[in-house]
C-alpha positions in Angstrom: -3.7 5.2 -10.6 -5.3 2.0 -9.8 -7.5 3.2 -6.8 -8.5 6.0 -8.7 -10.1 4.0 -11.3 -11.7 1.8 -9.0 -13.4 5.2 -7.0 -14.6 6.1 -10.5 -16.1 2.9 -11.0 -17.8 2.8 -8.0 -19.0 5.8 -8.3 -20.8 5.4 -11.7 -22.1 1.9 -10.1 -23.4 4.1 -7.0 -25.2 6.3 -9.5 -26.6 3.5 -11.6 -27.9 2.2 -8.6 -29.9 5.2 -7.5 -31.5 5.2 -11.0 -32.6 1.5 -10.5 -34.1 2.1 -7.3 -35.9 4.6 -9.0 -36.7 3.0 -11.6 -37.9 -0.1 -9.4 -40.0 2.1 -7.5 -41.8 4.0 -10.0 -42.5 1.3 -12.5 -40.4 4.0 -15.0 -37.0 5.4 -16.2 -36.2 8.5 -14.4 -32.6 9.3 -15.4 -32.9 13.2 -15.3 -34.7 15.4 -12.4 -34.5 17.2 -9.3 -35.7 14.2 -7.1 -32.6 12.0 -8.6 -30.1 14.3 -8.6 -30.5 15.0 -5.0 -30.7 10.9 -4.5 -27.4 11.1 -6.1 -25.8 13.8 -4.1 -26.5 12.4 -0.8 -25.6 8.9 -1.8 -22.4 9.3 -3.9 -20.5 11.1 -0.7 -22.4 8.8 1.8 -21.0 5.7 0.0 -17.2 7.6 -0.3 -17.5 8.1 3.3 -18.5 4.4 4.0 -16.1 2.7 1.5 -13.1 4.3 3.3 -14.1 3.8 6.6 -14.2 0.1 5.5 -11.0 0.0 3.5 -12.5 -1.5 0.7 -10.1 0.3 -1.3 -7.3 -1.4 0.3 -8.2 -4.9 -1.7 -7.0 -5.4 -5.2 -9.8 -6.0 -7.5 -8.3 -9.1 -9.3 -7.8 -11.0 -6.0 -11.1 -10.2 -4.3 -12.7 -13.1 -2.1 -14.8 -13.8 0.3 -13.1 -11.1 2.9 -13.7 -8.6 -0.2 -17.4 -9.4 -0.4 -17.7 -9.0 3.7 -15.6 -5.3 3.4 -18.5 -4.6 0.6 -21.5 -5.4 2.5 -20.4 -3.6 6.1 -19.6 -0.1 3.7 -23.3 -0.8 2.0 -24.9 -0.9 5.3 -22.9 1.7 6.8 -24.4 3.7 3.5 -27.7 2.5 4.1 -27.6 4.4 7.5 -27.5 8.0 6.0 -30.1 7.1 3.1 -32.7 5.5 5.7 -32.3 8.6 7.9 -32.7 11.2 5.1 -35.5 9.3 3.0 -37.1 7.1 5.0 -37.3 8.7 8.5 -37.1 12.6 7.6 -38.3 12.3 4.1 -38.0 14.5 1.3 -40.7 15.6 -1.8 -41.2 13.9 -4.4 -38.3 11.1 -3.3 -39.8 7.6 -2.2 -39.3 6.6 1.1 -38.0 3.1 -0.2 -35.0 4.6 -2.3 -33.4 4.2 1.0 -34.0 0.6 1.4 -33.2 -0.4 -2.4 -30.0 1.9 -3.2 -27.6 0.3 -0.7 -29.2 -3.2 -1.8 -28.9 -2.8 -5.8 -24.9 -1.3 -5.2 -24.0 -4.1 -3.1 -25.4 -6.4 -5.9 -23.3 -4.2 -8.3 -20.0 -3.8 -6.7 -20.1 -7.7 -6.1 -20.8 -8.5 -9.2 -18.1 -5.7 -10.7 -15.2 -7.3 -8.6 -16.2 -10.9 -9.6 -16.8 -9.7 -13.6 -12.9 -8.2 -13.3 -11.4 -11.1 -11.0 -12.4 -14.0 -13.4 -11.8 -11.5 -17.0 -8.0 -10.8 -15.7 -7.4 -14.7 -15.0 -9.0 -15.9 -17.7 -7.1 -13.7 -19.7 -3.5 -14.6 -17.8 -4.5 -17.8 -18.3 -4.9 -18.3 -21.9 -1.6 -15.8 -22.0 0.3 -18.5 -20.2 -0.8 -21.3 -22.0 0.7 -20.2 -25.0 3.8 -18.9 -23.3 4.4 -20.6 -20.0 5.0 -24.0 -19.1 2.6 -26.5 -19.0 1.7 -28.0 -15.0 -0.3 -30.6 -13.6 -0.9 -30.4 -9.9 -0.3 -34.0 -8.3 -3.0 -34.0 -6.0 -6.5 -32.5 -5.9 -6.9 -31.6 -1.8 -6.8 -28.8 -0.1 -3.3 -28.0 -0.6 -3.5 -28.5 -4.3 -6.6 -26.3 -4.6 -4.7 -23.5 -3.1 -1.8 -24.0 -5.2 -4.1 -24.0 -8.3 -5.3 -21.1 -7.1 -1.9 -19.4 -6.5 -1.3 -20.5 -9.8 -3.8 -19.1 -12.3 -3.5 -16.0 -10.4 0.8 -15.5 -9.8 2.6 -17.9 -11.3 3.9 -18.1 -14.8 2.5 -21.1 -16.2 -0.8 -22.9 -17.1 -2.7 -25.1 -14.9 -3.7 -27.8 -17.4 -5.0 -30.7 -15.0 -5.0 -32.0 -11.6 -4.2 -35.6 -10.8 -5.0 -37.4 -8.0 -5.5 -41.3 -6.8 -9.3 -40.8 -5.1 -12.0 -42.2 -7.3 -14.7 -40.1 -6.0 -12.7 -37.0 -7.5 -11.6 -38.3 -11.1 -13.9 -36.8 -13.7 -14.9 -33.8 -11.6 -13.3 -30.0 -12.2 -12.1 -27.5 -9.8 -12.5 -23.7 -10.9 -12.6 -25.7 -14.3 -9.4 -27.7 -14.4 -10.2 -31.5 -14.8 -8.8 -33.9 -12.4 -7.6 -37.0 -13.7 -6.7 -40.6 -12.5 -3.1 -41.3 -12.6 -3.4 -45.0 -14.1 -2.6 -43.4 -17.4 -0.2 -40.8 -16.9 1.8 -41.1 -19.8 -0.9 -40.5 -22.1 -1.7 -37.4 -20.5 1.7 -36.7 -20.3 1.6 -36.7 -24.0 -1.6 -35.7 -25.0 -1.8 -32.1 -22.6 1.9 -31.6 -23.1 2.7 -31.3 -19.5 6.2 -29.7 -18.6 6.2 -30.3 -15.1 4.3 -32.1 -11.9 4.0 -30.1 -8.7 3.5 -32.2 -5.7 0.9 -31.1 -3.1 0.9 -33.9 -0.7 1.8 -32.4 2.4 -0.1 -34.9 4.5 0.6 -38.2 2.5 3.1 -41.1 4.6 6.5 -41.1 3.7 6.4 -44.2 1.8 3.7 -43.4 -0.5 5.4 -39.9 -1.6 8.3 -42.2 -2.7 6.0 -44.6 -4.8 4.6 -41.6 -6.6 8.5 -40.1 -6.9 9.5 -43.0 -8.4 6.6 -43.4 -10.9 7.1 -39.8 -12.1 11.1 -40.6 -12.6 10.0 -42.7 -15.7 8.4 -39.5 -17.3 11.6 -37.2 -17.4 9.3 -34.4 -16.1 10.4 -31.4 -14.0 9.2 -32.5 -10.4 8.7 -30.1 -7.7 7.0 -30.7 -3.9 5.3 -28.6 -1.3 6.9 -29.2 2.3 4.9 -31.0 5.2 1.7 -29.5 6.6 4.3 -27.9 9.9 5.6 -26.1 7.1 2.4 -24.4 5.8 1.3 -21.5 7.9 -2.5 -20.5 8.1 -3.3 -23.1 5.5 -2.3 -20.7 2.8 0.0 -22.2 0.2 1.9 -19.8 -2.8 4.0 -20.7 -5.0 7.0 -19.7 -2.8 6.6 -22.5 -0.8 7.3 -25.0 -3.8 10.8 -26.8 -3.6 13.0 -29.2 -5.9 12.3 -32.7 -4.6 14.7 -33.2 -1.5 17.0 -36.2 -2.2 16.1 -37.4 1.4 12.5 -38.4 -0.3 14.3 -41.0 -2.3 16.0 -42.7 0.9 13.1 -45.3 1.2 13.1 -45.2 4.9 11.6 -43.1 7.5 13.7 -40.6 9.1 15.0 -41.8 12.7 11.9 -40.8 15.3 13.6 -38.6 18.0 13.3 -39.5 21.5 12.3 -35.7 23.3 13.7 -37.5 26.5 16.9 -38.5 25.7 17.1 -35.5 23.2 17.0 -33.0 26.4 18.5 -35.1 29.1 22.4 -34.2 28.6 21.4 -30.4 27.5 18.7 -28.7 29.7 20.1 -26.2 31.9 23.3 -27.6 31.3 26.7 -26.0 30.2 27.2 -27.3 26.4 30.2 -26.9 24.2 30.3 -28.2 20.5 33.6 -28.0 18.6 33.3 -27.4 15.1 30.3 -25.5 15.6 30.4 -23.9 12.5 30.3 -27.2 10.4 27.5 -29.0 8.8 26.8 -31.0 11.9 28.1 -28.9 14.6 25.9 -26.1 13.4 22.7 -28.3 12.7 23.6 -29.7 16.4 23.9 -26.1 18.1 20.0 -25.7 16.4 18.6 -28.7 18.1 20.7 -27.6 21.5 19.6 -24.5 21.7 15.9 -26.1 21.3 16.1 -27.7 24.4 17.4 -24.7 26.8 21.2 -25.1 27.9 22.2 -22.6 30.3 25.4 -21.7 28.4 26.1 -23.1 24.5 29.9 -22.5 23.7 30.3 -22.3 20.0 34.4 -23.6 19.3 35.3 -23.1 15.6 38.7 -22.1 13.8 36.8 -20.7 10.8 35.9 -17.1 11.3 33.0 -16.8 8.9 31.4 -20.2 9.6 31.5 -19.2 13.5 29.7 -16.0 13.0 27.4 -17.6 10.3 26.1 -19.9 13.1 26.3 -17.4 15.7 24.2 -14.7 14.1 21.2 -17.2 13.3 21.3 -18.3 16.9 21.4 -15.0 18.4 18.1 -14.0 15.5 16.2 -17.2 16.7 17.0 -16.7 20.3 16.0 -12.8 20.6 15.9 -11.2 23.7 15.1 -12.2 27.2 16.2 -16.2 26.4 17.7 -17.7 29.1 20.2 -19.7 27.1 23.9 -17.5 26.9 25.2 -18.2 23.2 29.4 -17.6 23.5 31.7 -17.6 20.3 35.2 -19.0 20.5 37.4 -18.4 17.6 39.6 -21.2 18.7 41.8 -24.5 16.7 41.8 -27.1 19.2 43.9 -29.2 18.2 46.5 -27.2 20.2 46.6 -28.0 23.5 46.9 -25.2 25.5 43.9 -23.5 23.6 41.7 -26.5 24.7 42.8 -26.5 28.2 42.1 -22.9 28.2 38.4 -23.3 26.9 37.7 -25.7 29.2 39.2 -24.2 32.4 37.1 -20.9 31.1 34.0 -22.7 30.9 33.8 -26.0 32.4 31.3 -27.7 30.2 29.3 -30.3 31.4 28.5 -31.9 28.5 30.6 -31.6 25.4 29.6 -32.2 21.3 33.2 -32.7 19.5 32.2 -32.8 16.0 35.4 -30.7 14.7 37.0 -32.6 12.1 38.7 -32.3 8.6 36.4 -34.7 6.6 36.8 -34.4 2.6 38.9 -37.5 1.9 40.9 -36.1 -1.1 42.4 -33.2 0.8 43.0 -35.3 3.8 44.6 -38.1 1.9 46.7 -34.9 0.1 47.5 -33.4 3.6 48.1 -36.2 6.1 49.8 -33.6 8.6 47.1 -31.7 8.6 44.7 -34.0 8.8 45.9 -36.1 11.5 47.0 -33.2 13.7 43.5 -31.8 13.1 41.3 -35.3 13.6 43.4 -36.8 15.9 44.7 -34.0 18.4 41.8 -32.4 18.1 40.3 -34.7 19.4 42.9 -36.0 22.4 43.2 -32.6 23.5 39.3 -32.2 24.1 38.9 -35.5 25.7 41.4 -34.8 28.2 40.9 -31.6 29.0 37.1 -31.8 28.9 37.5 -34.9 31.4 40.4 -32.8 33.6 37.5 -30.4 34.5 34.9 -33.0 35.3 32.5 -32.9 32.1 29.8 -35.3 32.3 29.5 -36.3 28.8 31.8 -36.2 25.7 29.9 -37.6 22.8 32.6 -37.8 19.7 30.7 -37.3 15.9 32.4 -40.2 14.3 31.7 -41.8 10.6 31.7 -44.8 8.3 34.8 -44.3 7.2 36.5 -45.3 10.6 34.9 -49.0 9.6 38.4 -50.8 7.8 39.9 -47.8 6.5 40.8 -47.2 3.2 42.3 -43.8 3.6 43.7 -41.2 5.8 40.4 -39.3 6.9 39.3 -42.3 7.9 41.8 -43.8 9.7 42.1 -40.5 11.4 38.6 -41.0 13.2 38.9 -44.7 13.7 41.8 -43.5 16.2 39.6 -40.8 17.6 37.5 -43.5 18.5 40.4 -45.2 20.1 41.5 -42.5 22.2 37.9 -42.3 23.8 37.6 -46.2 24.2 40.8 -46.5 26.1 40.1 -43.4 28.4 36.7 -45.1 29.0 38.3 -48.3 30.0 40.9 -46.3 32.7 37.2 -45.8 34.5 36.6 -42.0 33.9 34.0 -40.0 35.6 33.3 -38.8 32.2 30.8 -40.8 30.4 32.7 -41.1 26.5 30.8 -42.3 23.5 31.1 -42.2 19.9 28.3 -41.8 17.2 29.0 -43.1 14.0 26.8 -42.7 11.1 26.8 -42.8 7.0 27.0 -39.9 4.6 25.1 -36.5 5.4 22.8 -35.2 2.6 23.4 -31.3 2.0 26.7 -31.3 4.0 29.5 -29.6 2.6 31.1 -32.2 0.4 27.8 -33.9 -0.3 27.5 -35.4 -3.9 24.3 -34.0 -3.9 25.0 -30.0 -4.5 27.5 -31.4 -6.7 25.1 -33.1 -9.1 22.5 -30.5 -8.2 24.9 -27.8 -9.9 26.0 -29.6 -12.6 22.4 -30.5 -13.8 22.0 -26.4 -13.4 25.2 -26.3 -15.8 23.7 -28.5 -18.2 26.0 -31.4 -17.3 27.9 -33.7 -17.2 27.4 -35.0 -13.9 30.8 -36.8 -13.2 31.3 -39.9 -10.5 34.0 -42.0 -9.7 32.3 -45.1 -10.2 29.0 -46.5 -11.5 28.8 -49.4 -8.6 29.7 -46.9 -5.8 26.8 -47.1 -2.7 26.6 -45.0 0.2 24.5 -44.8 3.5 22.8 -41.6 3.4 21.1 -39.7 6.5 19.6 -36.1 6.6 21.5 -33.5 8.7 18.7 -33.2 11.5 18.7 -36.9 11.7 22.4 -36.9 12.0 22.8 -34.2 14.8 19.4 -36.0 17.0 21.2 -39.5 16.5 24.5 -38.0 18.3 22.3 -36.4 21.1 20.1 -39.1 22.0 22.9 -41.8 21.7 25.2 -39.6 23.8 22.0 -39.5 26.2 22.2 -42.9 26.5 25.8 -43.9 26.7 27.3 -45.4 29.7 30.7 -45.4 28.5 33.1 -46.5 26.0 30.3 -47.2 23.4 30.2 -47.0 19.6 26.4 -46.2 18.8 25.5 -46.6 15.2 22.3 -46.2 13.0 19.9 -48.5 11.5 20.5 -46.7 8.0 19.0 -49.0 6.1 19.5 -50.1 2.7 22.5 -48.3 1.4 22.0 -46.2 -2.4 24.0 -46.7 -5.7 25.3 -43.1 -6.5 24.7 -43.8 -10.2 21.0 -44.0 -9.4 20.7 -41.4 -6.9 22.6 -38.9 -10.1 19.7 -40.7 -12.5 16.9 -40.1 -10.4 18.1 -36.1 -9.5 18.3 -36.0 -13.5 15.3 -37.0 -14.2 13.0 -35.0 -11.5 14.6 -31.8 -12.9 12.6 -32.6 -16.2 15.6 -33.7 -18.1 16.7 -37.4 -19.6 19.8 -39.2 -19.0 22.2 -39.0 -22.1 23.6 -42.8 -22.3 24.2 -45.1 -25.6 20.9 -46.2 -25.2 19.5 -42.4 -25.2 22.3 -40.5 -27.6 19.9 -37.8 -27.2 19.5 -37.3 -23.7 20.0 -34.3 -22.3 22.6 -35.0 -19.4 25.7 -37.2 -19.5 26.8 -39.2 -16.5 30.7 -39.7 -16.4 32.7 -42.1 -14.8 36.0 -40.3 -13.3 37.6 -43.3 -11.6 37.7 -43.8 -7.6 39.5 -41.1 -5.8 42.8 -41.8 -3.6 41.6 -44.1 -0.5 38.1 -44.2 -1.5 35.7 -47.3 -1.1 33.1 -49.1 -3.2 31.0 -49.3 -0.3 30.7 -48.2 3.1 30.2 -50.1 6.4 29.2 -49.3 9.9 30.3 -52.0 12.0 33.6 -53.5 12.8 32.1 -56.3 15.0 29.2 -58.9 14.6 26.3 -59.1 16.7 25.7 -55.2 17.2 23.4 -54.9 20.9 20.1 -52.9 20.2 19.6 -49.9 22.9 16.5 -48.1 24.3 15.9 -46.6 20.9 14.7 -48.8 18.3 17.3 -47.3 15.5 20.3 -46.9 17.4 22.5 -50.0 17.7 25.3 -50.1 20.0 28.4 -51.8 18.6 31.0 -54.4 20.3 34.3 -53.8 18.9 38.4 -54.1 20.0 40.1 -51.3 21.6 43.6 -50.4 22.9 44.8 -49.7 26.6 45.6 -46.4 27.2 49.1 -47.2 27.9 49.8 -49.0 24.6 47.7 -45.7 22.7 49.5 -42.7 24.6 53.2 -44.4 23.3 51.5 -44.3 20.1 49.9 -41.0 20.2 53.6 -39.6 21.3 55.7 -41.2 18.7 52.6 -39.6 16.2 53.1 -36.5 17.7 56.8 -36.2 17.3 56.8 -37.6 13.6 54.2 -35.0 12.9 56.1 -31.9 14.3 58.9 -33.3 12.1 56.9 -33.1 9.5 57.5 -37.1 9.1 54.3 -38.2 7.3 55.2 -41.6 6.7 56.2 -42.5 10.2 53.2 -40.8 11.2 51.1 -42.9 9.5 53.1 -46.0 10.4 51.5 -45.6 13.9 48.2 -45.3 12.0 49.1 -48.6 10.7 49.7 -50.2 13.6 47.1 -48.4 15.9 44.3 -50.0 13.1 45.1 -52.6 11.7 42.3 -52.5 9.6 43.4 -49.8 7.9 44.4 -51.1 4.1 45.2 -47.6 1.9 43.7 -48.1 -1.4 46.3 -46.8 -2.8 48.8 -49.3 -3.5 52.0 -47.1 -4.2 51.3 -45.7 -0.4 50.4 -48.8 0.8 54.0 -50.2 0.2 55.6 -47.1 1.6 53.6 -47.7 4.5 54.2 -51.5 4.6 58.1 -51.2 4.2 58.2 -48.3 7.0 56.0 -50.6 9.3 58.9 -54.0 8.3 61.5 -51.3 9.0 60.5 -50.2 12.4 59.2 -53.9 13.9 63.2 -54.9 12.5 
């Protein structure tokens, strides 16, 4: 229907252009005459054919732009060919020859004016409606990305663009498509006077440190803040409303991401057989994405969760497509079973192994120590021993900051995993064993960030264990790249840690997320706030503060943000005896005896639950007596 209306409108304009051409040429209005009728009879069919040839009616008029005008110009040029041939070169009695030139020019002018008028009339009407009904937004950044975003909002969005904000003094006071540009010094007054509901950050090329300053500035106004991604994510210079996303928590970290060293990233991967255990988990799946980008010969995905394994396998297959030189092989298996680990290692004989499989949720492992120890400790033990047996060149363990002076079963189990690798490396193994230890990963399963986000969306309250709890944070890609780079620079037995900057108070993180969602924190000082923050107490085994190092004086590495820790270890003979004792306890379902072994192997382990700590202390005393 819209196309028929457009065709009818253009036919009318074609007739009008013939009348105007005659009137200009003869100096008088001659609306009805045989000559005019004959000119119209030639012009209208010729225009319809030219317009069809150029695809004029495939464009939506209210989105008309430069390309639409070019299509119209080409169509009018084609129209001029039959008009000039018939009226200028052949000649028709009573029809001036110049009609063949004047009519296409006038038609082009009328068509262009009609497109411009319709486009801006509709846009202005919609803009007025949104001003009354929709949210009122301001764009922070009046550069190219901001201008394109403003264009998208005025045509597609359900919001009203009230102003641009920019720090450039040369832009302040000017207008973009009628929308004023203001400075940021008087932000509070602007928010109140203009009734701004939301700020859209259009700063894809601004340094991270500056973006952090801006985000911190905006937090105090309780505005919803969304952001455009980096320039690398904006394709073809086009920005749409779909590109907007919530301000990511990593933008609040206050430090730059760890820059990857591509030489290190590919050293243990390119053209090799690589195995990733726990391939469907948060870190494991990102490791797989990073690994396939470095072109291994084979990538073996091992996981005991059918859904997780299917998800990462499907994603990698779609990413690689047909003709890829990398073979992706899924193995649905539980590597805490020795025979299963041996079978997989024998079948594929991997050259590089990334061991990311682990139970990591502190409260669940705390409540299920037998399953946690079996999966974490013996899963690592089996993979380690079998990888060494088949001649793997490198074995990299994904560890955690909770292994440092652990206060929970999960952290203690991961420290035992580290001890296994350190002991094997000390035996002079041909396999290079290394461990990579880092803090909390943003967006991983169990992370506070998605939980806080869901609680905010539900209207609160946000629940946290203690307002003084602090944590180190990093992004999932950072974590995966760190694991790969550290594994490549390992010589054997090292524990690598990341310089993660300052730890973040979880309470402050919750406040920032509330404020950036456009809400206010409900507290004693602000009882009318939108979302409350409730403390529910530390969970069993949970620390107030996390650490990354057991010992002192970490050594630098060839990577500026990766350190090599110097830490105590057990001999393989001593550790083997402890593992045999633990294995018997786990098979017998004796959690207390198994944890007594943990306490002996990890003397820094101090359980946060006094009752459990007393039980373990009694058990150790009985064993030593």
